C-alpha positions in Angstrom: -11.1 -28.3 -20.5 -9.2 -25.8 -22.7 -5.4 -26.1 -22.3 -3.6 -23.1 -20.9 -1.6 -22.4 -24.2 -4.8 -22.6 -26.2 -6.6 -20.3 -23.8 -3.8 -17.7 -24.0 -3.8 -17.9 -27.8 -7.6 -17.4 -28.0 -7.3 -14.5 -25.5 -4.5 -12.9 -27.5 -6.6 -13.1 -30.7 -9.2 -10.8 -29.1 -6.7 -8.0 -28.5 -6.5 -5.0 -30.8 -3.2 -3.9 -29.4 -0.4 -5.4 -27.3 -0.6 -5.1 -23.5 2.3 -4.6 -21.1 3.1 -7.1 -18.3 5.7 -6.1 -15.7 7.7 -8.9 -14.2 9.3 -8.1 -10.9 11.9 -10.5 -9.7 14.2 -10.6 -6.7 17.7 -12.0 -6.3 16.7 -13.3 -2.9 13.7 -15.3 -3.9 13.6 -18.9 -4.8 10.3 -18.4 -6.7 11.7 -15.7 -9.1 12.9 -18.2 -11.7 9.5 -19.9 -11.8 7.7 -16.7 -12.3 10.1 -15.5 -14.9 9.7 -18.8 -16.8 5.9 -18.5 -16.6 6.0 -14.9 -17.9 8.1 -15.7 -20.9 6.0 -18.8 -21.8 2.9 -16.6 -21.5 4.5 -14.0 -23.8 5.4 -16.6 -26.4 1.9 -18.2 -26.3 0.4 -14.7 -26.8 2.3 -14.4 -30.1 3.7 -10.9 -29.5 0.6 -9.5 -27.9 2.3 -9.2 -24.5 5.2 -6.8 -24.0 7.2 -8.1 -21.1 9.2 -5.7 -19.0 11.5 -7.0 -16.3 12.4 -5.2 -13.1 14.9 -6.5 -10.5 15.0 -5.8 -6.7 16.5 -7.2 -3.6 13.8 -7.0 -1.0 10.6 -7.7 -3.0 8.4 -10.7 -3.6 8.4 -11.8 -7.3 5.3 -10.6 -9.0 3.5 -10.0 -12.2 1.9 -6.5 -12.5 -0.9 -5.7 -14.9 -1.3 -2.4 -16.7 -4.1 -1.6 -14.2 -1.7 -2.1 -11.3 -3.1 -5.4 -10.0 -0.2 -7.4 -8.5 -0.1 -11.2 -8.8 2.2 -13.1 -6.6 1.0 -16.2 -8.3 1.6 -18.7 -11.1 -1.9 -18.7 -12.5 -3.0 -22.3 -13.2 -6.0 -23.6 -15.1 -8.6 -22.1 -12.7 -7.0 -18.7 -12.2 -5.5 -18.1 -15.6 -8.8 -16.7 -17.2 -9.0 -14.1 -14.4 -5.3 -13.2 -14.8 -5.8 -12.7 -18.5 -8.9 -10.6 -17.9 -6.9 -8.4 -15.6 -4.1 -8.1 -18.1 -6.5 -6.9 -20.8 -8.8 -5.0 -18.4 -11.8 -7.1 -19.4 -12.9 -8.6 -16.1 -16.3 -10.2 -15.3 -19.1 -7.8 -14.5 -19.5 -7.0 -10.8 -22.6 -8.2 -9.1 -25.1 -5.4 -8.6 -24.7 -5.5 -4.8 -21.0 -5.1 -5.0 -21.2 -2.4 -7.7 -23.6 -0.4 -5.5 -21.2 -0.6 -2.5 -18.2 0.3 -4.8 -19.9 3.5 -5.8 -19.7 4.6 -2.2 -15.9 4.3 -1.9 -14.2 7.7 -1.3 -10.9 6.6 0.3 -8.2 4.2 -0.8 -8.8 0.5 -0.2 -5.8 -1.8 0.1 -6.7 -5.5 -0.4 -4.5 -8.6 -0.1 -6.2 -11.8 -1.4 -4.6 -15.2 -0.5 -5.7 -18.1 -2.8 -4.8 -21.6 -3.7 -5.2 -23.3 -7.1 -7.1 -26.2 -5.6 -9.5 -23.9 -3.7 -13.1 -24.2 -4.9 -14.2 -20.8 -3.7 -11.2 -18.8 -4.9 -12.1 -18.3 -8.6 -15.3 -16.5 -7.8 -13.8 -14.0 -5.3 -10.8 -13.6 -7.5 -12.9 -12.5 -10.5 -15.0 -10.1 -8.4 -12.0 -8.4 -6.8 -10.2 -8.1 -10.2 -13.4 -6.5 -11.6 -13.6 -4.2 -8.5 -9.9 -3.1 -8.8 -10.2 -2.6 -12.6 -13.3 -0.4 -12.3 -12.2 1.7 -9.3 -8.7 3.3 -9.1 -9.1 3.7 -5.3 -8.8 -0.1 -4.9 -5.3 -1.5 -4.7 -5.2 -5.3 -5.1 -2.5 -7.9 -4.5 -3.2 -11.6 -5.1 -1.0 -14.2 -3.4 -0.7 -17.9 -3.9 -0.2 -19.1 -0.3 1.3 -22.4 -1.4 3.8 -20.6 -3.7 4.8 -18.1 -1.0 4.3 -20.0 2.3 6.5 -17.6 4.2 4.3 -14.6 3.3 1.2 -16.7 4.2 2.8 -17.5 7.6 3.7 -13.8 8.1 0.2 -12.7 7.6 -1.2 -15.7 9.6 -3.2 -17.2 6.7 -4.9 -20.4 7.8 -7.2 -21.0 4.8 -8.0 -20.0 1.3 -9.5 -17.7 0.2 -8.6 -15.1 2.8 -9.1 -11.4 2.1 -7.3 -8.8 4.2 -8.5 -5.2 4.1 -6.0 -2.4 4.9 -3.8 -4.8 6.9 -6.5 -5.0 9.6 -9.8 -6.7 8.8 -10.1 -10.1 7.2 -12.6 -12.6 5.8 -12.0 -16.3 5.0 -13.8 -19.1 3.3 -17.0 -18.6 1.4 -17.7 -15.0 2.2 -19.9 -12.3 0.5 -17.8 -9.5 -1.0 -20.7 -7.0 -0.7 -20.9 -7.6 3.0 -17.2 -7.2 3.3 -17.4 -3.9 1.4 -19.9 -2.5 4.0 -16.9 -2.4 6.3 -14.9 -0.4 3.8 -17.4 2.2 2.8 -17.6 5.2 5.1 -14.6 4.1 7.2 -13.2 7.0 9.3 -10.1 8.4 7.5 -8.0 8.3 10.7 -8.2 4.5 10.6 -6.5 4.3 7.2 -3.4 2.2 7.3 0.1 3.4 6.5 -0.1 1.4 3.2 -3.3 3.3 2.1 -1.9 6.7 3.1 1.4 5.9 1.3 -0.5 5.1 -1.8 -2.3 8.5 -1.7 1.0 10.4 -1.0 2.7 8.6 -3.9 -0.1 9.8 -6.1 0.6 13.4 -5.1 -2.4 13.7 -2.7 -0.6 15.2 0.3 -3.1 18.1 0.4 -6.0 15.7 0.5 -4.4 13.8 3.4 -3.8 17.2 5.2 -7.4 18.2 4.6 -8.7 14.9 6.0 -6.6 15.3 9.1 -7.7 18.9 9.5 -11.4 17.8 9.3 -10.9 15.1 12.0 -8.7 17.4 14.1 -6.3 14.6 15.1 -3.1 12.8 14.3 -3.3 9.7 12.0 -1.6 6.5 13.3 -0.9 5.4 9.7 0.8 8.7 8.9 2.9 8.4 12.0 4.2 5.1 10.8 5.3 6.8 7.5 7.0 9.6 9.4 9.0 7.1 11.4 10.0 5.0 8.3 13.7 4.5 7.8 13.6 5.5 4.1 13.5 9.3 3.4 11.6 8.7 0.2 8.7 7.2 2.2 8.8 10.0 4.9 8.9 12.8 2.3 5.1 12.8 1.4 4.2 12.6 5.1 6.5 15.5 5.9 4.7 17.6 3.2 1.4 16.9 5.0 3.0 18.2 8.3 4.2 21.3 6.6 0.8 22.1 5.2 -0.9 21.5 8.5 1.5 23.7 10.4 0.1 26.7 8.6 -3.5 26.0 9.7 -3.7 23.3 12.3 -0.4 23.4 14.4 -2.2 21.5 17.2 -2.3 18.3 15.0 1.4 18.7 14.2 2.2 19.1 17.9 0.1 15.9 18.7 2.0 14.0 16.0 5.3 15.2 17.3 4.4 14.2 20.9 3.4 10.7 19.8 6.5 10.1 17.8 8.9 11.7 20.4 7.4 9.3 23.0 8.9 6.5 20.8 12.2 8.3 20.1 14.3 5.5 21.5 13.1 3.1 18.7 13.3 5.6 15.8 15.8 5.4 13.1 18.4 8.2 13.6 17.5 9.9 10.3 13.7 9.7 11.1 14.4 11.2 14.5 15.8 14.3 12.9 12.6 14.7 10.9 10.5 14.3 14.0 12.5 16.9 15.8 11.9 19.2 12.9 8.1 18.5 13.1 8.2 19.5 16.8 9.8 22.8 15.8 7.3 23.2 13.0 4.4 22.9 15.5 5.6 26.0 17.4 4.5 24.4 20.7 6.6 25.4 23.7 5.7 22.2 25.5 8.2 20.4 23.3 11.2 22.4 24.4 11.8 20.4 27.6 11.7 17.1 25.7 14.0 18.4 23.0 16.5 19.7 25.5 16.5 16.3 27.2 17.2 14.6 23.9 20.1 17.0 23.2 21.7 16.2 26.6 21.6 12.5 25.8 23.1 12.8 22.3 26.6 13.1 21.1 25.6 13.4 17.5 26.5 16.9 16.5 24.1 17.0 13.5 21.2 15.9 15.7 22.1 18.4 18.4 22.1 21.1 15.7 18.7 20.0 14.5 17.4 20.2 18.1 18.7 23.8 18.4 17.0 24.8 15.2 13.7 23.3 16.4 13.9 25.0 19.7 14.7 28.3 18.0 11.7 27.8 15.6 9.4 27.3 18.6 10.7 30.4 20.4 10.3 32.5 17.2 6.7 31.1 16.7 5.8 32.0 20.3 7.5 35.4 20.2 10.0 34.5 22.8 13.1 34.6 20.6 
């Protein structure tokens, strides 16, 4: 069996230009040093064909991110290293015809988490197929985890065996499964079932108008978007707020439904997010929200929040011609 260093050198010799590898490390992770050491050894063995860029964060899992955006929370061993290198150079194995046919039917983002183990006999095949899928289709977002390297993450996602594939934080397959069959569940999925992660990816790509159009076509609020609107970070809420503002012009009923669902959970919302939800209620122009907003105002001693409520009520009254 070819040694890892030799395999890396042989792979590097096939490159016509250097490739970039992003190393993301966390000050709070015990695995960060191991991954940083692996990335540097990899770069050295590649003889200058890998440009290593390091990013630090506090609340992230250490990872290696390829130019195509595939995220590896792994230390690729002998079995997985060929697939990692293929992802790095964007030269993955050819997709089986059955998977390729299903992939051509994808129209919405697909968020996939694959949990593997170096000793797993079935993991290399599914790893190679998913890397090929993610490389060929920009709609597919792929993260690969070594469950033995990150046992806390495996426990958090209730991983009991390898490989386990999780689609959009909801559906999962384990053991020796057929990827084409799994993809049948992904193709043609109703957009209102998209997870917050999938919608967030779309919004970060500047596709707020597309999300608004999907919501307009279905005529209903999206649970995943509601999760983004309730997020504690403004940077996450921003794209979702743009969707609400677009819909307010043409489909205010969807905006009103969204506001109702979120106001029902107002006691659990982050204070800054609550202000945005109140703004959405005002944006909807629906007089049915006035009573709820006035009740919130009576319970709050936050002057800024009270002012936001007054502005929302005024917006509703103006929209209904009662101001």
